[in-house]
N, C-alpha and C positions, 0 to 999 in steps of 0.2 A: 369827539365824544364817542364812547364805546357803543357798539350796535345794541339795539333794543333787546331786553331779556325776555324769555318766554313768559306769557301771561300766567298768573297764578290766581287761585280762587280767593274769595273774600270771606268775611265773617257772616254767619247767618243773621237774619234779622233779629234784633233784640228790641222788644217793645218798650224797654225802659229808656232807650236812647231817644233823644229829641228828634223829631222829624225835620225840624228846621234849625239852622244855626242859632245859638243863643247870642243875644246882643253882648258884645265884648265889654270889658270894664272901661271906665273913663280913662283918658290918657294918663292923668295924674296917678290914678290908682294902679294902672298897669305898670307905670314907671316905678312906683313904690314897690310893687310886687316883684318886678324884675331886679331891682336893687336888693331887695330882701333875699331873693334867690341867689344872687351873685355873692352877697356877703356871707350867707349861710354856707354855700359851697366852698368859698375860700376859707372860712373858719374851720370847716371839717377837714379840708386838705391840710391846713396849717397844723391842726391837732394831730393828724396822722403822721405828718412829717416830724413833728416834735416828739411824738412817741417813739418813732424809729431812732431818732438821734439820742434820746434818753436811754433807750434799751442798749444801744451800741456803746454809749459812754459807761453805763453800769457794767456791762460785760468786760469792757476794756480795763476798767479799774480793778475788777475782780481778778482778771488774768495778771495784771501788773502786781497786785498784792501777793498772788500765789507765787509768781516768779521771785518777788522780793523775799518772801519767806524762805523759799528754797535757797536763795543766795545767802541769806543770813545764816541758815543752818550750815551751809558749806563753810562759811567763815568760822563758825564755832568748831566744826570738825577739824579744819586746818589748824586752828589755834591749838587744839589738843594734840594734834600730831606733831606740831612744831615743839611744844613743851616736852613731849616724850623724846623727840630727836635731840633736843638740847641736853637732856639728862644723859642720854646714851653717849653723845659726843663728849660730854664732861667726864664720864666714867672711863671711856677709852683713852682720853687725853691724860687723865690721872694715872692710868695703868702704864702708859708710855713714859710718863715722867718718873714713875717709880723704877722702872727698868733702867732709865738713864742714870738715876742717882746710884743704883746698885753697881752699874758699870763704872761710874766715876769713882765711887768709894773703893772698888777693887782694882782700879787701873794700875796701882803700884805693884801688883802681884800678877805678873803675866805668866803664861804657860812656859815661856823661855826661862824666866827667873826660877820658876818651880823646878825646872829640869836641870839648869846649869849652875845655880847658885850653891854656895857651901851650906851644907845642912847634914844633919844626921838622918838615919833611916826613917825615924818617925816623922821628922819635919818634911821629908820628901813626899811621903804619902799624903800629908795634909795639904801641901801645896798643889799636888796633882788633883786632889778633890776640888780645891778652889778654882783651878783652871777649868775643870770640866763644867762647874756651875756657871762660870762666866761665859763659856762657849754656848751653853744652853740659853742663857739670857740674850746673847747676841743673835742667836737664831730666831727666838721669839720676837725680838724687837722689830724685825722686818715685817712680820705678820701684823703686829700691833700697829706699826706705823701706817700700813696700808688700811687697816680698819679705821684709824683716826681720820685719814683722808676721806674715806667713804662716809663716815658719820658727819664730818664737817661739811662735806658737799651736800649731804641730805638736808642739813640745817639751812644752808644757803638757798637751796632750791625751794624748800618749804616757805622760807621767808619771802621769796619773790612771788610764789604762788599765792600766799596769804595776802600780800600787798595788792596783787591784782584783783583778788576776790573782794577785798574790802573796798577797793575803788569801784568795782562793778556794783556792789551793793549800795554804795552811796550815790551812784549815778541814776538809780531808778527814779523816773519822774512822778513820784507819788503825789506830790503837791499839785503838779500840773493836771494829772488825771482827776484828782479830787475837785479841782476848780472847774474842769470841763464838765464833770457830772453835776456839780452844783448849778452851773449855768444852764445845762440842759434841763434840769429839774425846774428851774425858774421859768424857762421858756415853755415847758409843758404846762405848768400851772397857769401861765398867762394865756396860752392857747385854749385851755379848758375854760377859763373865764370868758374869753372872747367868743367861744362857741355858745356859751350860755346866753350871752348878750345877743348874738345873732339869732339864736332860736327864739328869744323873747321878742325881738324886733319882727321876726317873721310871723309870730303869733299875733302881734298887734296889727300887722299889715292885713292879716286875714280878718281880724275883727273889724277893722276900718272898711275893708272892701265889702264885707257882708252887711254892714250897717248902712252903706251908701245907698243901696236900692234893693228892695225886696225882689224886684224883677230880675236882678242880676245875682241872686244868691247862689244858684246852681253853678253858674259860670265862675264866679269868684272863688267859691269853695273848691271847684275842680282845679282851677289854676294854682291856687296857693297850696292845695293839698299835693299837687304835683311838685311844687317847690319843696315842701317838707318831706315828700316821699322820695325825691331823687337823690338818695343817699349814695355816696361813693363807697365801694367795698375796699378792703385792704389790697385787692389786686388791681385797683384803679378802674373799676367798671361801675356804671350807673344804671338805674332803672330807666328804660327808654320812655316809659309813660306809666302813669298811675291808673290802674283800672283792673277789672276782673277779666279772666280769660274766657272769651266767648267761643273760641275754636282753637284746637291744637294742631300739631304737626301730624301729617299722615293722610291716608286715603279717605275720601268722603264719597260714598256711593250716591248720596242724595245731594245733588248740586243745587246751591241756592238760586242760581240764575243760569239760563242757557248760555253756552259758549265758554264757560269757565272750566278749568282743569279739574279732574276728579281727585287729584292729589294736592293737598294743601301743604305748601312748602314753608309756611311760617306759623307764627302764633298771633292770634288776634286778641288785643286788649281793648275791651269796651270801656269808653269813658266819654265825657261830655265834649261836644264840638268846641274847638278852640283851646282845649287843654294843651299844656306844653308838651312838646316832643323833645327828648334829650338825646344827645349823642351818647351812645352806650360806652364809648371809650375814646381815647385820643386817636386821631387819625387824619386822613386827607380825604376830602369829598371828591369822588371820582365820577358821580352821575347826579344830575338834578333834572327836573322837568317832568313832562307827561310820559307815562309808560303803559299804554294800553289799559288793561283792566286794573292795573295798579293805581291808575289815576296819577295824581302828583306824587313824585317819588324822589328819594334821596338815597344814595349808596355811598358808604364810607369805607375806605380801606384802612385797616388797623395794622397792617404789616403781617408778616409770617403767613400770608395766604388767607387771612381772616377778614371778611367783609360783613357789614351789617346793613340791611336795607329797611327803609321806612316808607310804607305805602299808604294811599288814600288820604294824603295830607290836604288840609283845607286850602282852598284857593287864596292866593295872596299872602300866605303866612310863611313861606319858605324864606329863611333868613341867611342861607348859605349858598355859595356858588361853587361850580366845579373848580377844583384846585385849592379851595380854602382849607386851612388847617383848623381842626376843632379840638377841643379838650373834653374829657369825660364830664358829663353832666351839663354841657353847654346846650342852651335852647336853640334848636335848629329849625323848628316849624311848629305848626299847631295841628291838632287832631282834626280830621275831616271825614268826609264820606264821598270822595271823588272816585272816579273809575267804577268798577263793578262792585258796588257797595249798597247796602240797604240801610245803613245807619252809621253814625260816627264811631270810629274805632281806629286803632293803629295796628296795622299788619307789620310785625317786626320779624325780620328774616335774618338768619345767620348762614353765611356761606363760607366753606373752607375749601380753598383751591377751586372755587367756582361751583361747588356742589352744596346745595342746601342741606342743612342738618337741623335736628330738633333744637329749637332755641331754648326750651325750658331747662334741660340738663346742662346745656352749654353755659347758660347764664348762672345756673346753680354752682358750677365749677368756678365761676368768677366771683362768687359770694353774693349774687343777686337772685332774689326769688321773684319771678314774674307773677303778676296777679295778686301780689300781697297787699296792694293798696286799693 
């Protein structure tokens, strides 16, 4: 076990706190309240998880639809380009065919025939003109043939590109994404209904506990109010106890009792004796037991150098041991007045890399308002 930590001061005396521990609930009612707490916490966690899955599925479908629209637009553009390329290739092919026909039709009149055959002076000039035109056609034909090859290749390339784009557009898993979103929406709806049922069961448990005995009204209300108040934030943190803030973080010139430190390193939440104390977040218990003016004490390591400590716990109520793994909102002990304390309250302390910090703004950053209940 780690060496004892320095003693820290406690809450000032609150005349509203009971001087003696309140008689706890009957075993059956305590069990019912614990079950209601567990069911409610599980329902809240399930709803949060379902909301995360639903939001992710909705965004995934939206992104897939956007990509599919872009792919469809690309197919349309490629189709138009292919149509234009086909027209161009047909035109160049027809031009080449015309030149070939002209060459064939004039193939019986060559330049040699024009120069060497028997003819008069006028016939010679006409034949020379024909030979010149055929020579021009032969020179243009090479350029036109090259253009036909370019146009034909462009058509072939666009056909291949269009086929690939059409295949890609058809491969988008729109149906699968829509089914995933529908399933997530159904799960979210079911989780919402389950939370409503769990909340109603908790309310009924509170009514049953308060009706059981007028002498236990304060204790029962405090316990189940803690159940209803230990909400989990989106960051996965929970209210450590339900109660008003009796004393905050910082120096205290007026010490409530002799021998305590003048600097208060935690936040005190005043509430009834025996009220539930909840693990503020998931982690591993690294200290339990008696710790000087802290009285009964639990220290939890949440990782990344963050620890939370719980002091003045009621005798016999600590439910965890060193080395145990806890979850956010898990009941770990009951509120007490052990150690240097004048009334029942929870001293909640936050340490970062071993140094105590103000718990109120820290919890606020985690979505939890201390002293709200």
